[in-house]
C-alpha positions in Angstrom: 0.0 0.0 0.0 1.2 3.5 -0.7 1.7 6.0 2.2 -1.6 7.7 1.5 -3.4 4.5 2.4 -2.1 4.9 5.9 -3.4 8.4 6.2 -6.9 8.1 4.6 -9.9 6.0 5.3 -12.4 4.5 2.8 -15.5 6.6 2.7 -19.0 5.2 2.9 -22.0 7.4 2.0 -24.9 6.3 4.1 -25.2 4.9 7.6 -28.2 2.5 7.1 -28.0 -1.3 7.1 -26.0 -1.4 3.9 -23.6 1.4 4.9 -22.8 -0.1 8.3 -22.4 -3.6 6.7 -19.9 -2.1 4.2 -18.0 -0.4 6.9 -17.6 -3.6 8.8 -16.5 -5.5 5.7 -13.9 -2.8 5.0 -12.5 -2.9 8.6 -12.1 -6.6 8.3 -9.9 -6.0 5.3 -7.7 -3.7 7.4 -9.1 -0.3 6.4 -10.2 2.6 8.5 -13.6 3.9 7.5 -15.5 7.2 7.6 -19.2 7.0 7.3 -21.1 10.0 6.0 -24.8 10.0 7.1 -27.2 12.7 6.1 -29.6 12.2 9.0 -29.0 14.1 12.2 -28.8 10.9 14.2 -27.9 7.3 13.7 -30.9 5.0 13.5 -33.4 3.2 11.3 -37.0 4.1 10.5 -39.3 1.2 9.6 -40.8 -1.7 11.4 -40.0 -5.4 10.9 -37.9 -7.1 8.3 -37.4 -10.7 7.3 -34.1 -12.5 7.4 -33.5 -15.5 5.2 -30.6 -17.9 5.8 -28.5 -15.9 3.3 -28.7 -12.9 5.6 -27.5 -14.9 8.6 -24.6 -16.2 6.5 -23.7 -12.6 5.8 -24.1 -11.4 9.4 -21.7 -14.3 10.4 -19.2 -13.2 7.8 -19.2 -9.7 9.2 -18.7 -11.0 12.8 -22.2 -9.9 14.1 -24.1 -13.1 13.7 -24.7 -13.6 17.4 -26.0 -10.0 17.9 -28.5 -10.5 15.1 -29.6 -13.9 16.3 -30.2 -12.6 19.8 -32.8 -10.1 18.6 -34.6 -12.2 16.0 -37.8 -14.2 16.2 -37.5 -17.7 14.6 -40.6 -18.5 12.6 -42.2 -22.0 12.3 -43.5 -21.4 8.7 -44.3 -18.9 6.0 -47.9 -18.9 4.9 -50.0 -17.3 2.2 -53.8 -16.9 2.3 -56.3 -15.5 -0.2 -57.6 -12.4 1.5 -61.1 -12.7 0.0 -62.0 -16.2 1.1 -59.2 -17.3 3.5 -58.1 -20.1 1.2 -54.5 -21.3 2.1 -52.5 -20.8 -1.1 -49.2 -22.1 0.2 -47.4 -23.0 3.5 -43.7 -23.5 3.8 -42.2 -25.0 7.0 -39.1 -23.1 8.3 -38.2 -25.4 11.1 -35.4 -28.0 11.5 -35.6 -29.4 7.9 -35.3 -25.9 6.5 -32.3 -25.1 8.7 -30.6 -28.3 7.8 -31.1 -27.6 4.1 -29.8 -24.0 4.1 -27.5 -24.0 7.2 -29.3 -21.2 8.9 -32.8 -20.2 10.0 -35.6 -18.0 8.7 -36.4 -15.2 11.1 -38.1 -11.9 11.5 -36.5 -8.9 13.3 -37.2 -5.3 14.0 -35.3 -3.2 11.5 -33.8 -1.1 14.3 -32.5 -4.3 16.0 -30.8 -5.5 12.7 -29.2 -2.0 12.4 -28.2 -2.1 16.0 -26.4 -5.4 15.6 -24.3 -3.9 12.9 -23.8 -0.7 14.8 -22.5 -2.7 17.8 -19.9 -4.2 15.5 -19.0 -0.8 14.1 -18.5 0.7 17.5 -16.5 -2.3 18.8 -14.1 -2.0 15.9 -12.7 1.3 16.9 -11.8 1.9 13.2 -14.9 3.6 12.0 -15.6 7.4 12.2 -19.3 8.3 11.9 -20.4 11.7 10.8 -24.1 12.6 11.0 -25.9 15.6 9.3 -23.4 15.1 6.4 -24.9 14.9 2.9 -22.7 14.0 -0.1 -23.1 16.7 -2.8 -20.4 15.9 -5.3 -17.5 13.5 -5.8 -14.1 14.0 -7.5 -11.6 11.2 -8.0 -8.0 10.8 -9.2 -5.5 7.9 -9.4 -4.9 8.0 -5.6 -8.3 8.4 -4.2 -11.6 10.2 -3.9 -12.7 13.6 -2.6 -16.3 14.0 -1.4 -17.8 17.5 -1.0 -20.7 17.8 1.5 -23.5 20.3 1.9 -21.5 22.4 4.4 -18.7 23.0 1.9 -16.4 20.5 3.7 -14.3 18.0 1.8 -13.6 14.4 2.8 -10.6 12.6 1.4 -10.6 8.8 1.1 -9.0 5.9 -0.7 -12.3 5.0 -2.3 -16.0 5.6 -1.9 -18.9 3.1 -1.4 -22.2 4.8 -2.2 -24.7 3.1 0.2 -27.0 6.2 0.2 -30.3 4.5 -0.7 -33.0 4.7 -3.4 -32.3 8.4 -3.8 -28.6 8.0 -4.0 -26.6 11.1 -4.8 -23.6 9.0 -5.7 -25.7 7.1 -8.3 -27.1 10.3 -9.6 -23.7 11.6 -10.4 -22.3 8.5 -12.1 -25.5 6.9 -13.6 -28.1 9.6 -13.7 -31.1 7.4 -14.2 -34.6 8.0 -12.9 -36.3 6.0 -10.1 -39.4 4.0 -11.3 -42.3 4.9 -9.0 -44.6 1.9 -8.8 -47.8 3.5 -7.6 -47.8 0.8 -4.8 -48.1 2.3 -1.4 -46.9 0.5 1.7 -48.2 1.2 5.2 -46.1 -0.1 8.1 -46.8 -0.2 11.9 -45.9 -2.1 15.0 -48.7 -3.3 17.3 -48.3 -4.5 20.9 -49.2 -8.1 21.6 -52.0 -7.1 23.9 -53.7 -5.2 21.1 -53.1 -8.0 18.4 -55.9 -10.5 17.7 -55.2 -13.8 19.5 -56.5 -15.8 16.5 -53.6 -14.3 14.3 -50.8 -14.6 16.8 -49.0 -17.1 14.6 -45.3 -17.7 14.8 -45.0 -17.2 11.1 -44.3 -14.7 8.3 -48.0 -14.5 7.2 -49.4 -12.8 4.1 -53.0 -12.3 2.9 -53.1 -11.6 -0.8 -56.0 -9.7 -2.5 -56.9 -7.9 -5.6 -54.5 -4.9 -5.9 -53.5 -5.2 -2.3 -52.0 -7.5 0.4 -51.5 -7.6 4.2 -48.5 -9.0 6.2 -48.1 -9.8 9.9 -45.5 -11.5 12.0 -44.1 -11.4 15.6 -41.2 -9.1 16.7 -39.1 -8.8 19.9 -39.9 -12.2 21.4 -43.5 -12.0 20.4 -44.2 -8.9 22.5 -45.0 -6.9 19.4 -46.4 -7.7 15.9 -45.3 -6.1 12.6 -48.3 -5.1 10.4 -47.7 -4.1 6.8 -50.4 -3.4 4.2 -49.8 -2.6 0.5 -52.3 -1.2 -2.1 -52.3 0.3 -5.5 -52.8 4.0 -5.1 -55.6 5.9 -6.8 -53.4 9.0 -6.8 -50.2 9.8 -8.7 -47.3 9.0 -6.3 -43.8 10.3 -5.7 -41.3 8.2 -3.9 -41.0 9.1 -0.2 -42.0 8.4 3.4 -44.8 10.3 5.2 -47.2 9.9 8.1 -50.0 7.6 7.2 -53.8 8.3 7.3 -56.0 5.7 8.9 -58.9 6.8 6.7 -56.9 6.4 3.5 -55.7 2.9 4.4 -59.1 1.7 5.4 -60.6 2.9 2.1 -58.6 0.4 0.1 -59.6 -2.9 1.8 -63.4 -3.0 1.4 -63.7 -6.5 0.0 -61.3 -8.3 2.3 -62.4 -11.0 4.7 -63.1 -9.8 8.2 -60.2 -11.9 9.7 -57.6 -10.2 7.6 -59.3 -6.8 7.5 -59.1 -6.4 11.3 -55.3 -5.9 10.8 -55.8 -2.4 9.3 -57.9 -1.3 12.3 -55.2 -2.1 14.8 -52.4 0.5 14.5 -52.6 3.8 16.3 -50.2 5.4 13.8 -48.8 4.4 10.5 -45.8 5.3 8.4 -46.6 5.5 4.6 -44.1 4.6 1.9 -44.8 5.4 -1.8 -42.4 2.8 -3.3 -40.0 2.8 -6.2 -37.3 0.7 -7.8 -35.0 1.2 -10.7 -34.3 -0.7 -13.9 -31.3 -3.0 -13.2 -28.0 -1.8 -14.5 -24.9 -3.7 -15.6 -22.3 -1.2 -14.3 -22.3 0.4 -10.8 -18.5 0.6 -10.2 -16.6 3.7 -11.6 -12.9 3.6 -10.8 -12.6 4.0 -7.1 -16.3 4.5 -6.6 -18.9 1.8 -6.3 -22.5 1.4 -5.2 -24.1 -0.9 -2.7 -27.6 -1.9 -1.5 -30.5 0.3 -2.6 -28.2 2.7 -4.3 -27.1 -0.1 -6.7 -30.3 -2.1 -7.1 -33.4 -0.7 -5.4 -36.2 -3.1 -5.3 -39.8 -3.4 -4.2 -40.5 -5.2 -1.0 -42.3 -8.3 -2.4 -39.3 -10.7 -2.1 -38.4 -9.3 1.4 -34.8 -9.2 0.3 -33.8 -5.5 0.1 -31.8 -5.4 3.3 -30.5 -9.0 2.8 -29.1 -8.0 -0.5 -27.3 -5.0 1.0 -25.6 -7.2 3.6 -24.7 -9.7 0.9 -23.2 -6.9 -1.1 -21.0 -5.8 1.8 -19.6 -9.3 2.3 -19.0 -9.8 -1.4 -17.2 -6.4 -1.6 -14.9 -7.5 1.3 -14.2 -10.8 -0.4 -13.4 -9.1 -3.7 -10.9 -6.8 -1.9 -9.3 -9.8 -0.2 -8.9 -11.7 -3.5 -7.4 -8.6 -5.2 -5.1 -7.6 -2.2 -7.1 -4.4 -1.6 -6.7 -3.1 -5.1 -9.8 -1.1 -5.4 -10.5 -0.9 -9.1 -10.0 -4.6 -9.7 -12.0 -5.5 -6.6 -14.8 -3.2 -7.4 -15.1 -4.7 -10.9 -15.2 -8.3 -9.4 -17.7 -7.3 -6.8 -20.0 -5.8 -9.4 -19.7 -8.8 -11.7 -20.5 -11.1 -8.8 -23.7 -9.1 -7.9 -25.3 -7.7 -11.0 -27.2 -10.8 -12.2 -28.3 -11.9 -8.7 -29.6 -8.5 -7.6 -31.3 -7.9 -10.9 -33.0 -11.2 -10.4 -34.3 -10.0 -7.1 -35.6 -6.7 -8.6 -37.4 -8.4 -11.5 -38.7 -11.3 -9.4 -40.0 -8.8 -6.9 -42.0 -7.1 -9.6 -43.5 -10.4 -10.7 -44.2 -11.5 -7.1 -46.1 -8.2 -6.6 -48.2 -9.1 -9.7 -48.9 -12.6 -8.3 -49.8 -11.3 -4.8 -52.2 -8.7 -6.3 -53.9 -10.9 -8.9 -57.6 -10.6 -9.6 -60.2 -12.4 -11.7 -58.9 -15.5 -13.5 -55.3 -14.6 -12.6 -56.2 -14.9 -8.9 -57.5 -18.4 -9.6 -54.3 -19.3 -11.4 -52.3 -17.9 -8.4 -54.3 -20.0 -5.9 -53.5 -23.1 -7.9 -49.8 -22.5 -8.4 -48.4 -24.4 -5.4 -51.2 -26.9 -4.8 -49.8 -30.2 -3.4 -46.2 -28.9 -3.4 -44.0 -30.6 -0.7 -41.6 -28.7 1.5 -38.7 -30.2 -0.3 -39.9 -28.8 -3.6 -40.4 -25.4 -2.1 -36.8 -25.7 -0.8 -35.5 -26.6 -4.2 -37.2 -23.5 -5.7 -35.5 -21.4 -3.0 -32.0 -22.8 -3.4 -30.8 -20.0 -5.7 -31.8 -17.4 -3.0 -31.0 -19.0 0.3 -28.0 -21.1 -0.8 -25.8 -18.0 -1.0 -22.8 -17.9 1.4 -19.4 -16.3 1.8 -17.8 -19.4 0.1 -19.8 -19.0 -3.1 -20.3 -15.3 -3.3 -17.7 -14.4 -5.9 -18.4 -14.8 -9.6 -16.3 -17.4 -11.4 -13.7 -15.6 -13.5 -14.8 -15.2 -17.1 
């Protein structure tokens, strides 16, 4: 390494789940890291998130597997019901046979707890500087490194830059310049205390009720003391990507035909957060010299595969492995990282769009959907999930070609 590498850190734009995971991966490769976060304080908004076995493999590779496991709730199954007539479309056991197959469990966790597990690792490392209220405005790079200009007129010099600054990534805007694709699908999220949650729905499962142009999700959090409630619908209004406070009247207006058992979910929350969702068309290049993208900045996706955060953590592990293989040579490593991730993450983006269509089917399409998995054994479900949940640190790098 040249003398500059001893003076300067690697810069990470964004202090969410992807940014913290990237920081940990970089520290494990021997770098100091400076994280630039635009929010005034460190934290995560949101409610629950789902963690497949691939996410636990990634947490383990970053050294925070035990912290994440300690906060998670381990589900017994995933289940889908038709929200009109309660028909069970499919049920996938996620117990011992699932763990044996994929080497890790399926779990649900509060988003703040997943973020906290990574933050614990970051703070314990002693190698990561964290700046809040710092928004990236512009990036310059040369043969030795990268200079980031923030909104205060300050500059930050680094060996390289990882843009983990989300769907509205400033780093992506400078280097790619494409537009977000607003879906028109609106997601309402809330957390409800166990005492207020219907006893008949207190299943230890990731549960989804699918209906025409809408769906509802619920699962336990924090040892079953709370429940995550998520509802999605196709908006009647033109939408712009963003997060706002939700309106109880609005959400109730979209679920008129839903069976009473599922419909009671939307009456529970005292307050909602409202997400107007967006993704982007997959791209084949997100590394540019000493700058690369990660997580939602690289491949923003809709929520239907429950894999957005999982992909960001996978990205971080793969980035670290690519640096290890290329002896911390950034441009070569960033290229290998990108080649290892483009097809997999694009498959998530495109599969998520298709899954949204399946969930929200109506008419004859709904009847087809309800027949899709009839009679399927757990083993056949597991075979279909192998491409997703079979990811681990040993197989994360693309074969050279």
